[in-house]
DSSP file (Angstrom, degrees, kcal/mol; ACC not computed):
  #  RESIDUE AA STRUCTURE BP1 BP2  ACC     N-H-->O    O-->H-N    N-H-->O    O-->H-N    TCO  KAPPA ALPHA  PHI   PSI    X-CA   Y-CA   Z-CA
    1    1 A M              0   0    0      0, 0.0    53,-0.0     0, 0.0    52,-0.0   0.000 360.0 360.0 360.0 134.1    0.3   -2.1   -5.7
    2    2 A P        -     0   0    0      0, 0.0     2,-0.6     0, 0.0    58,-0.0  -0.337 360.0-133.2 -68.6 151.3   -3.1   -1.1   -4.5
    3    3 A L        -     0   0    0      2,-0.0     2,-0.6    -2,-0.0     0, 0.0  -0.929  16.8-154.7-104.1 121.9   -4.0    2.5   -4.4
    4    4 A L        -     0   0    0     -2,-0.6     2,-0.5     2,-0.0     0, 0.0  -0.868   8.5-166.6-100.4 125.7   -5.7    3.5   -1.2
    5    5 A V        -     0   0    0     -2,-0.6     2,-0.6     2,-0.0    -2,-0.0  -0.952   6.1-159.0-115.1 124.9   -8.0    6.6   -1.4
    6    6 A V        -     0   0    0     -2,-0.5     2,-0.2     3,-0.0    -2,-0.0  -0.914  16.9-144.1-104.4 117.6   -9.2    8.3    1.8
    7    7 A L        -     0   0    0     -2,-0.6     3,-0.1     1,-0.1     6,-0.1  -0.488  22.3-103.2 -80.7 148.9  -12.3   10.3    1.1
    8    8 A A    >   -     0   0    0     -2,-0.2     3,-2.4     1,-0.1    -1,-0.1  -0.375  55.6 -80.8 -63.7 148.1  -12.9   13.6    2.9
    9    9 A P  T 3  S+     0   0    0      0, 0.0    -1,-0.1     0, 0.0     3,-0.1  -0.255 120.0  18.7 -52.8 134.3  -15.5   13.3    5.7
   10   10 A G  T 3  S+     0   0    0      1,-0.3     2,-0.4    -3,-0.1    -2,-0.1   0.421  96.3 124.7  84.8  -1.7  -19.0   13.4    4.2
   11   11 A T    <   -     0   0    0     -3,-2.4     2,-0.3     2,-0.0    -1,-0.3  -0.766  47.2-152.1 -94.8 135.6  -17.8   12.5    0.7
   12   12 A D        -     0   0    0     -2,-0.4     2,-1.7    -3,-0.1     5,-0.1  -0.781  24.5-115.1-102.2 149.8  -19.3    9.5   -1.0
   13   13 A L        -     0   0    0     -2,-0.3     2,-0.1     4,-0.1    -2,-0.0  -0.635  48.8-179.6 -83.0  85.5  -17.5    7.4   -3.6
   14   14 A S     >  -     0   0    0     -2,-1.7     4,-2.5     1,-0.1     5,-0.2  -0.333  43.0-107.1 -81.8 166.6  -19.8    8.2   -6.5
   15   15 A D  H  > S+     0   0    0      1,-0.2     4,-2.3     2,-0.2     5,-0.2   0.891 121.6  52.3 -59.6 -40.2  -19.5    6.9  -10.0
   16   16 A D  H  > S+     0   0    0      2,-0.2     4,-2.3     1,-0.2    -1,-0.2   0.917 109.7  47.7 -64.3 -43.1  -18.3   10.4  -11.1
   17   17 A L  H  > S+     0   0    0      2,-0.2     4,-2.4     1,-0.2    -2,-0.2   0.917 111.5  50.7 -64.4 -42.6  -15.6   10.6   -8.4
   18   18 A L  H  X S+     0   0    0     -4,-2.5     4,-2.5     1,-0.2    -1,-0.2   0.903 110.0  50.3 -61.4 -41.6  -14.5    7.0   -9.3
   19   19 A K  H  X S+     0   0    0     -4,-2.3     4,-2.6     1,-0.2    -1,-0.2   0.904 110.3  50.2 -61.8 -42.0  -14.2    8.0  -13.0
   20   20 A N  H  X S+     0   0    0     -4,-2.3     4,-2.3     2,-0.2    -2,-0.2   0.892 110.3  49.7 -64.6 -39.9  -12.2   11.1  -12.1
   21   21 A I  H  X S+     0   0    0     -4,-2.4     4,-2.3     2,-0.2    -2,-0.2   0.943 112.8  46.8 -63.4 -47.4   -9.8    9.1  -10.0
   22   22 A R  H  X S+     0   0    0     -4,-2.5     4,-2.6     1,-0.2    -2,-0.2   0.905 111.9  50.8 -61.7 -41.9   -9.3    6.6  -12.8
   23   23 A R  H  X S+     0   0    0     -4,-2.6     4,-2.0     1,-0.2    -1,-0.2   0.908 110.0  50.2 -62.6 -42.2   -8.8    9.4  -15.3
   24   24 A A  H  X S+     0   0    0     -4,-2.3     4,-1.1     2,-0.2    -2,-0.2   0.903 111.2  48.6 -63.6 -41.5   -6.2   11.0  -13.1
   25   25 A I  H >X S+     0   0    0     -4,-2.3     4,-2.4     1,-0.2     3,-0.7   0.945 111.5  48.8 -64.4 -47.4   -4.3    7.7  -12.6
   26   26 A R  H 3< S+     0   0    0     -4,-2.6    -1,-0.2     1,-0.2    -2,-0.2   0.852 111.1  51.5 -60.7 -34.0   -4.3    7.0  -16.4
   27   27 A G  H 3< S+     0   0    0     -4,-2.0    -1,-0.2    -5,-0.2    -2,-0.2   0.724 117.3  38.1 -74.8 -21.5   -3.1   10.6  -17.0
   28   28 A Q  H << S+     0   0    0     -4,-1.1     2,-0.4    -3,-0.7    -2,-0.2   0.712 116.4  45.5-101.3 -25.4   -0.2   10.2  -14.5
   29   29 A V  S  < S-     0   0    0     -4,-2.4    -1,-0.2    -5,-0.1     3,-0.0  -0.977  71.3-135.7-130.3 129.5    1.0    6.6  -15.1
   30   30 A S        -     0   0    0      3,-0.5     3,-0.4    -2,-0.4    -3,-0.1  -0.675  12.3-143.8 -79.3 130.5    1.6    4.7  -18.3
   31   31 A P  S    S+     0   0    0      0, 0.0    -1,-0.1     0, 0.0    -5,-0.0   0.801 100.5  54.4 -65.1 -26.7    0.1    1.2  -18.2
   32   32 A A  S    S+     0   0    0      1,-0.3    -2,-0.0    -3,-0.0    -3,-0.0   0.809 127.1  16.0 -76.7 -28.6    3.1   -0.1  -20.2
   33   33 A R  S    S-     0   0    0     -3,-0.4    -3,-0.5     2,-0.0    -1,-0.3  -0.617  81.4-162.3-146.0  80.0    5.7    1.3  -17.8
   34   34 A P        -     0   0    0      0, 0.0     2,-0.2     0, 0.0    -5,-0.1  -0.278  27.6-107.7 -65.5 149.1    4.2    2.2  -14.4
   35   35 A R        -     0   0    0     -7,-0.1     2,-0.5     2,-0.0    -7,-0.0  -0.539  32.2-151.5 -71.7 140.7    6.2    4.5  -12.2
   36   36 A R        -     0   0    0     -2,-0.2     2,-0.9    -3,-0.1    -1,-0.0  -0.966   9.8-165.9-121.2 120.9    7.6    2.7   -9.2
   37   37 A D        -     0   0    0     -2,-0.5     2,-1.7     2,-0.0    -2,-0.0  -0.853  10.6-158.1-105.3  97.1    8.2    4.6   -6.0
   38   38 A H        -     0   0    0     -2,-0.9     2,-0.4    13,-0.0    -2,-0.0  -0.575  12.7-172.3 -81.5  88.2   10.5    2.3   -4.0
   39   39 A R        -     0   0    0     -2,-1.7    13,-1.1     2,-0.0    14,-0.4  -0.672  11.6-146.0 -80.8 131.4    9.8    3.5   -0.5
   40   40 A R  B     -A   51   0A   0     -2,-0.4    11,-0.2     2,-0.2    10,-0.1  -0.660  17.2-127.4 -99.1 156.0   12.2    2.0    2.0
   41   41 A A  S    S+     0   0    0      9,-1.2    35,-0.4    -2,-0.3     2,-0.1   0.805  95.5  37.6 -69.2 -29.3   11.4    1.1    5.5
   42   42 A G  S    S-     0   0    0      4,-0.3    -2,-0.2     1,-0.2     3,-0.1  -0.386  97.9 -82.7-109.6-170.9   14.4    3.0    6.7
   43   43 A G    >   -     0   0    0      1,-0.2     3,-1.8    -2,-0.1    -1,-0.2  -0.149  68.2 -53.6 -84.5-175.1   16.1    6.2    5.7
   44   44 A A  T 3  S+     0   0    0      1,-0.3    -1,-0.2    -4,-0.1     3,-0.1  -0.331 126.5  23.5 -60.1 137.7   18.6    6.8    2.9
   45   45 A G  T 3  S+     0   0    0      1,-0.1     2,-1.7    -3,-0.1    -1,-0.3   0.410  81.9 124.2  87.3  -2.6   21.5    4.4    3.1
   46   46 A D    X   +     0   0    0     -3,-1.8     3,-2.0     1,-0.2    -4,-0.3  -0.487  26.0 161.5 -87.7  67.6   19.7    1.8    5.1
   47   47 A D  T 3   +     0   0    0     -2,-1.7    -1,-0.2     1,-0.3    -3,-0.0   0.753  69.1  60.5 -62.4 -24.3   20.4   -1.0    2.6
   48   48 A H  T 3  S+     0   0    0     -3,-0.2    -1,-0.3     2,-0.1     2,-0.2   0.587  85.4 101.0 -79.6  -7.9   19.7   -3.6    5.2
   49   49 A R  S <  S-     0   0    0     -3,-2.0     2,-0.3    -6,-0.1    25,-0.1  -0.491  78.4-113.0 -79.5 148.4   16.2   -2.4    5.6
   50   50 A Q        -     0   0    0     23,-1.3    -9,-1.2    -2,-0.2     2,-0.3  -0.584  20.7-123.2 -82.8 135.7   13.4   -4.2    3.9
   51   51 A E  B     -A   40   0A   0     -2,-0.3   -11,-0.2   -11,-0.2     3,-0.1  -0.600  20.0-147.9 -72.4 141.7   11.4   -2.6    1.0
   52   52 A L  S  > S+     0   0    0    -13,-1.1     4,-2.4    -2,-0.3     5,-0.3   0.583  74.9  86.5 -93.3 -10.7    7.8   -2.6    2.0
   53   53 A E  H  > S+     0   0    0    -14,-0.4     4,-2.1     1,-0.2    -1,-0.2   0.948  94.9  39.8 -58.0 -52.8    6.0   -3.0   -1.3
   54   54 A V  H  > S+     0   0    0      1,-0.2     4,-2.4     2,-0.2    -1,-0.2   0.931 116.0  49.4 -67.3 -46.6    6.1   -6.8   -1.4
   55   55 A P  H  > S+     0   0    0      0, 0.0     4,-2.3     0, 0.0    -1,-0.2   0.901 111.9  49.3 -60.5 -38.1    5.3   -7.4    2.2
   56   56 A I  H  X S+     0   0    0     -4,-2.4     4,-2.5     2,-0.2    -2,-0.2   0.913 109.4  52.2 -66.8 -40.7    2.4   -5.1    2.1
   57   57 A K  H  X S+     0   0    0     -4,-2.1     4,-1.3    -5,-0.3    -1,-0.2   0.921 109.2  50.9 -57.7 -43.5    1.1   -6.8   -1.0
   58   58 A R  H  <>S+     0   0    0     -4,-2.4     5,-2.3     1,-0.2     3,-0.5   0.926 109.0  50.3 -61.5 -45.0    1.3  -10.1    0.8
   59   59 A L  H ><5S+     0   0    0     -4,-2.3     3,-1.7     1,-0.2    -1,-0.2   0.933 110.2  50.1 -57.2 -46.3   -0.6   -8.7    3.8
   60   60 A L  H 3<5S+     0   0    0     -4,-2.5    -1,-0.2     1,-0.3    -2,-0.2   0.717 105.9  57.1 -68.2 -20.3   -3.3   -7.5    1.5
   61   61 A R  T 3<5S-     0   0    0     -4,-1.3    32,-0.8    -3,-0.5    -1,-0.3   0.428 125.9-100.0 -88.8   0.5   -3.5  -10.9   -0.2
   62   62 A G  T < 5S+     0   0    0     -3,-1.7    -3,-0.2     1,-0.3    -2,-0.1   0.516  70.3 149.4  97.7   5.1   -4.3  -12.5    3.2
   63   63 A V      < -     0   0    0     -5,-2.3    -1,-0.3    -6,-0.2     5,-0.1  -0.555  57.3-102.3 -70.0 134.2   -0.8  -13.9    4.0
   64   64 A P    >>  -     0   0    0      0, 0.0     4,-2.6     0, 0.0     3,-1.5  -0.241  25.8-119.1 -58.3 145.7   -0.4  -13.9    7.8
   65   65 A E  H 3> S+     0   0    0      1,-0.3     4,-2.3     2,-0.2    -6,-0.1   0.875 112.1  60.4 -53.1 -42.0    1.7  -11.1    9.2
   66   66 A S  H 34 S+     0   0    0      1,-0.2    -1,-0.3     2,-0.2    -3,-0.0   0.766 116.1  33.4 -61.4 -25.0    4.2  -13.5   10.7
   67   67 A T  H <4 S+     0   0    0     -3,-1.5    -1,-0.2     1,-0.1    -2,-0.2   0.770 118.0  52.4 -95.7 -33.7    4.9  -14.8    7.2
   68   68 A A  H  < S+     0   0    0     -4,-2.6     2,-0.3     1,-0.2    -2,-0.2   0.829 115.4  16.9 -77.4 -34.2    4.4  -11.6    5.2
   69   69 A I     <  -     0   0    0     -4,-2.3     2,-0.7    -5,-0.2    -1,-0.2  -0.995  55.9-141.6-147.8 144.6    6.7   -9.2    7.0
   70   70 A N    >   -     0   0    0     -2,-0.3     3,-2.0     1,-0.1     4,-0.2  -0.900  13.9-164.3-105.9 103.0    9.6   -9.1    9.4
   71   71 A R  G >  S+     0   0    0     -2,-0.7     3,-1.5     1,-0.3    -1,-0.1   0.750  83.7  70.9 -60.8 -24.4    9.0   -6.1   11.7
   72   72 A A  G 3  S+     0   0    0      1,-0.3    -1,-0.3    -3,-0.1    -2,-0.0   0.723  97.8  50.6 -66.1 -19.3   12.6   -6.3   12.9
   73   73 A T  G <  S+     0   0    0     -3,-2.0   -23,-1.3   -24,-0.1     2,-0.5   0.409  92.0  92.6 -97.1   1.5   13.7   -5.0    9.5
   74   74 A V    <   -     0   0    0     -3,-1.5   -32,-0.1    -4,-0.2     4,-0.1  -0.845  65.9-149.5-102.1 127.7   11.2   -2.0    9.5
   75   75 A A  S    S+     0   0    0     -2,-0.5    -1,-0.1     1,-0.3   -33,-0.1   0.881  97.9  26.4 -61.7 -39.4   12.5    1.3   10.8
   76   76 A N  S >  S+     0   0    0    -35,-0.4     3,-2.2     1,-0.1     4,-0.4  -0.723  70.8 177.4-125.2  79.8    9.0    2.3   12.0
   77   77 A P  T >> S+     0   0    0      0, 0.0     3,-1.3     0, 0.0     4,-0.6   0.739  73.8  71.8 -59.4 -23.1    7.1   -1.0   12.7
   78   78 A E  H >> S+     0   0    0      1,-0.3     4,-0.6     2,-0.2     3,-0.6   0.756  85.9  67.4 -65.3 -20.9    4.0    0.9   13.9
   79   79 A V  H X> S+     0   0    0     -3,-2.2     4,-0.8     1,-0.2     3,-0.6   0.837  93.6  58.9 -63.6 -32.1    3.4    1.9   10.3
   80   80 A V  H <> S+     0   0    0     -3,-1.3     4,-2.5    -4,-0.4    -1,-0.2   0.784  88.5  75.1 -68.3 -27.3    2.7   -1.8    9.6
   81   81 A D  H <X S+     0   0    0     -4,-0.6     4,-2.6    -3,-0.6    -1,-0.2   0.883  92.6  51.9 -55.0 -42.9   -0.1   -1.8   12.2
   82   82 A W  H <X S+     0   0    0     -4,-0.6     4,-2.8    -3,-0.6    -1,-0.2   0.932 111.4  46.4 -61.5 -45.2   -2.5    0.1    9.9
   83   83 A Y  H  X S+     0   0    0     -4,-0.8     4,-2.9     2,-0.2     5,-0.2   0.883 111.4  51.7 -65.6 -38.3   -1.9   -2.3    7.0
   84   84 A V  H  X S+     0   0    0     -4,-2.5     4,-2.3     2,-0.2    -1,-0.2   0.938 113.1  45.0 -62.2 -46.9   -2.4   -5.3    9.2
   85   85 A A  H  X S+     0   0    0     -4,-2.6     4,-1.6    -5,-0.2    -2,-0.2   0.919 114.8  48.2 -63.1 -44.1   -5.7   -3.9   10.6
   86   86 A F  H  X S+     0   0    0     -4,-2.8     4,-0.6    -5,-0.2     3,-0.3   0.938 113.3  46.7 -62.6 -46.9   -6.9   -3.0    7.0
   87   87 A A  H >X S+     0   0    0     -4,-2.9     3,-0.9     1,-0.2     4,-0.8   0.886 109.7  55.0 -63.1 -38.6   -5.9   -6.4    5.6
   88   88 A G  H 3< S+     0   0    0     -4,-2.3     3,-0.4     1,-0.2    -1,-0.2   0.822 105.2  52.8 -64.9 -31.3   -7.6   -8.2    8.5
   89   89 A G  H 3< S+     0   0    0     -4,-1.6    -1,-0.2    -3,-0.3    -2,-0.2   0.606 104.2  57.7 -78.9 -11.5  -10.9   -6.3    7.9
   90   90 A R  H << S-     0   0    0     -3,-0.9    -1,-0.2    -4,-0.6    -2,-0.2   0.677  98.6-140.5 -92.0 -19.2  -10.9   -7.4    4.2
   91   91 A G     <  -     0   0    0     -4,-0.8    -1,-0.1    -3,-0.4    -2,-0.1  -0.094  45.4 -30.6  78.9 174.0  -10.8  -11.2    4.8
   92   92 A P              0   0    0      0, 0.0   -30,-0.2     0, 0.0   -31,-0.1  -0.301 360.0 360.0 -65.7 146.0   -8.8  -13.7    2.8
   93   93 A R              0   0    0    -32,-0.8   -31,-0.1    -2,-0.0   -32,-0.1   0.316 360.0 360.0-119.4 360.0   -8.2  -12.9   -0.9
């Protein structure tokens, strides 16, 4: 799953900052067994709700929204809008 980093206003992604981010990730997550945070589209107990990890990955890989995700299964479909816009600005992968 991609890691999205939002920089503070006026901050540049310098080589040093990138190194610090990578070091922090390596210190928090084992490459052999990454932590998986299964965030669900709905609240606890909403077993019929779709997990968003795979659909978001598909969007970021350039799969059209209509194929990648079913908004009817998402508790807060407006959350998907940001990912659709972000993926659209990246072009096909």
